[in-house]
N, C-alpha and C positions, 0 to 999 in steps of 0.2 A: 580581619573581615570588618568591613563598615557598611553603612546603610545611608542611602540617599533617599529622601522623601520628596515628592512632588504632588501637590494637591491641584487638581483641575476644577475650576468653576465652571458651572453649566446652568443653561436656562432649563434644561430639561434632559432627560434621558431618552434617546431614540432607539427603538429595538425593531428588528426586522422580524417580521412573521412569516416565516417560509416553513415548509416541510422538513420535517427531521431526517436527514440522510442516514445517520448512524446513531446507535444507542449510546456509543462510546465517545469519549472525548478524542477527537482525531485532527490531523492536520489537512488543511484543504489540499495542499500538495505535498506529498510524502516522498519526494525524491530530489536530490540535489547533486550537482557536480562539485568534487573537492576543488577549493582555491576559487570559490565564486561567492557572491553575496547571495544571502537566501532570506527570504521573508517567510517567518513561521506564523501561520495563520491558524491558531487553534479554534475549533469549532466546539462549543459547549452546548449540547442538545437538550439538557434537562436539568432540573434541581436535584434536592435531595429528598426523596419520597415525597414530592408535592411542595416542599418548601423552596423558597426563593434562594438562588444563589447570591452571596453577599461577598464573596472573596474568592479568588482564583490565584493559585500558587504555581508556578511554572519553574522547576529546576532545569538549569542549562547544562548539557553535558560537555565534557572536554572535546574540544575541536570545534565548538561554536562559539566563536569569540567575537569581541568588539561588539556586543549586543546592545541595542538601542530600543527599548519597548515604545510602542505607540500608545500615547495617553488616550484614555475614555473619558469623555464628559460624565461627570457624576461619581467617578471612581478616584480614590487616592492611588498614587503610583508609588510602590516602594521598590528600590533597586538595591538588591544585596550583593556586595562586591567580595572578592577573594581571590586567593592565587590560582593561577592555572598550573597545570602539572608541567607544561612545557612552555617554551618562549615562541611567540609568534611575531611575524614580521607585518607591521602595520604603515605602509607606504615609507619604508626605510627605518622606522623606529621598532625597536625591540620591545615587545609587551609581555609581560609575564602575568598580569593580574587584569581582572576586569569584572563585569557582571557574571554571577554565577545562579542567581536566582531573581526571578521577577514576580511581584505581587500586586495584583489589583484589588484594592480593598474598599469596603464602605459603599459598595454599589448595590443594586437592587435588580436581579435578572429573574423574573418570575418563571414558574415551572412551565407555563404554556408558551414560552417563546424561547429562541435560541439567540446567541450572539458569538462574535468572534473576539479573540484577544490576539494581538499582533506584536511580535518581536522580530527585528531585522538585525541580521549578523552576517558573519562570514563562517563558511565551511572550510576548515583549513588544517593540514598537517597529516593527511591520509596517504598512505601508499598502497591501500586494497580497499576493495569494497567493504563497506562498513554499515550497520544499522545502529544509528544514534537514538537513544530513548530520552524522552523528556518527561520525567514523572511529574504528574500534574494532580494538585488536589482542589476540590471544590468545598468551600465552607458556606453553609447556609444558616445564619444567625449563630447562636451560641451552642447549639445541640445538633446540628446537621452537618454530615461530612460524606464526601465521596472521593476516594482516592484512586486515581489511575496510575499505577507504579509497577505492574507486573511485566516482566521481560521473558520472552520465550527463551527457553534454555536450548543449549545445541542439539539440533535434530527435533525440536518441538515446533508445532504450528501455533502461530499466534491465534488462530481460532479457538484454541483449547483453553485459553485464559479467560477469566471472568472479568478482570479489570486491567486490561493491557494498557501500558503506557503509550502515549502518542509517539510514533517513530518518524524518523527519516532515513532512507536509505541514501548513503553516499556513494556516488559512481565516480570513477576515474575519467580522465579525459578519453574520448573515444579514439584518439589517435588517427583521425582523418578519415574514419569510416562514412562514406557518403550517406550511410543510412542511419547514423547516429541520432539525427534529430528525430527519428521515429523509434529509436530504442532497439532496432533489430538488424538482421542481416537477411539477405535473399538467399534461399536455397538454391542448390545448383541446378535442380531438375524443375520441370513443370508440375501442373496440377496431376493429381492421382485420379484415375477413373476405375469404376468397378460398376458394371451393369449401367444404370440410368443416373448414377451418382457420381459427382465430381467433387474431390476433396482439395482445398486449397487453403492458403494463408496459415499454414501450420507454424506455430511458434511456442516457445517455452522461455520462461524466465530463468536468468541465471541465478543459482543458489549460493548461499553464503558456505564457507567451508565448514564441513560436519552437519550440515543440515540434511534431513532425511525425507522431507516433504517438498515437492515441486509442483508447479503450475504448469498446464498446457492449454493452447488454444487452436481452433481451425475453423474453417467454414465448410459446410457441405451444402451442395446444390442437388436437389432432385429435379432431373430434366424429364423424368418420365410421368406416366398416368396413374402410377401405383404408388400408394404411401409406403414408406419403409420405416425402419427405426434402428438407431444405433444402440445395440443392447450390451456391448462389452468393449472394453479396450485392454490390449495387452502389451508389455514392454519387457524385454530383456534386462533394462537397467533398473527396473523396480519391482518390489515384491508383489505389488499390485496397483492397478489403476483404476480409479473410481471416478464417476460421472457426478458432478455436483452443480448446484445451483445457488446462487445468491438471490434472495428476494426480500422484500419488505414485508413484515408481519406485524400489525399494531405498532407502527412507527419504528420498528426495529429491524435492522438489517440482519437476517438470519442466513446460514449456509447449511444446506442439507444434502445428503447423498440421494441420487435418483436410482433406486434399485431396478426399475423397469426400463431405464435408459432414455433416450430422447428421440421423439416422434419426428420423422423427416417427411412432412407432407409432400405430395405430388405438386410439381410446379413451383415449389418453394425453396428458399435457401435459409438455412438455420446456422448462426453463428455462435460459436463457443469463445466468449471473450471474457476478458477481466470485468468482473462486477455482476456477471450474469452466469450463464452455463459455462462450464469450464471442466477441465480434467485435473484431477488430483493424483500425482505419483506419489505413492506410499512406500517407505522402506526403500528409498533410493540408495543403490550401491555405491554411486560415486556423484558427489553435488554437480549439476549442470553447470558448464563453464560457457562464458560467453564466446561464440564463434564455433561451438560444436554444434552436433546434431543429435537429436534423441530419437530412437527408432520405436514406431508403434504398429501394433496391427489393430485394425478397426473391425469390429464383428458387427454386421448388419443383418436384421432379421431375415431379410429376403435377398439382398445383393450378395451376401456371403461375406468372406474376409478379404481384406486387402491390406498390404504393407504401406507405410508412408514415414516420413521423417519430419521432425519439428526442428527448425532452426533456432538455436538458443541465442537470445538477444540479451539485454542488460536485465537487472533485477527489477527495474522499473517499467520494462516494457518488452513484449514478445518480438519474435520475428515476423516477417510478412508474406512468407510463402512456404507451400510444402512440397515435398518431392519424394521421388524414390517409389517404384511402383512394382509390386510382385503379386500376382493374383494366385488364390489357394482354390 
């Protein structure tokens, strides 16, 4: 293992004053296709209990290779190199070692600001969908420290972790699917209707092998003059289905279960989508696979029950249409 040091001189440190999107250290983009170049943009939203961040350390996982960090004015850049577990092709050259950890040192990122730290590399060597974790540490002076290194175990939701490591979901080539750019597939049938309600856009994310928790999304349009409410969702492929909401609370993105369901006001459209209202499939019997469908029964307070299907897209994005209709 060897270390390369690079010091960047600066006339001043420029910080962007923007609202914090997450309490955790996360990547701006959290999915990438295998055998492509990827720019990992780490978002650091706060310091250590009020203290300014003075160093950021990022460990690079196997499969993120040929890494080149972006220098930051006012910070010293340290590149720690080591051996890869495998050999990778770099434009015809066989490479078995390179950067395995990046450290930005000696800077000053006050608690009231956020900033980004960037490393560009190649995602390579994968034959199945994989989640790559980049364990990250923030140091704040000599006595402050925040570590983001927890990785969800098989079947565990990342929402259950206190200090999750920033992750990137590696996907494989879409194989010519015309909808691949949107991360999903079209379902065979059209929108589902029950009473004055129309359900469309049904989608679910593909799950990793062994996972027990999955996400689902759909759109509900109320074309009538009476308010309704989605009070429950059932599925034969999960032990239970919960309705959740992601929302900001005191600059922290939190997820909570909606025990009372979701209101569907008259004449309005409600979208369940990533980052907002969504379905959580718990105790899934078999992980959702791209190209399959997930059966659900939607239970409305006034319109009653209706069956629909969610088309499974990639792990980074759901499908774009719902189909399958059977009234109860």
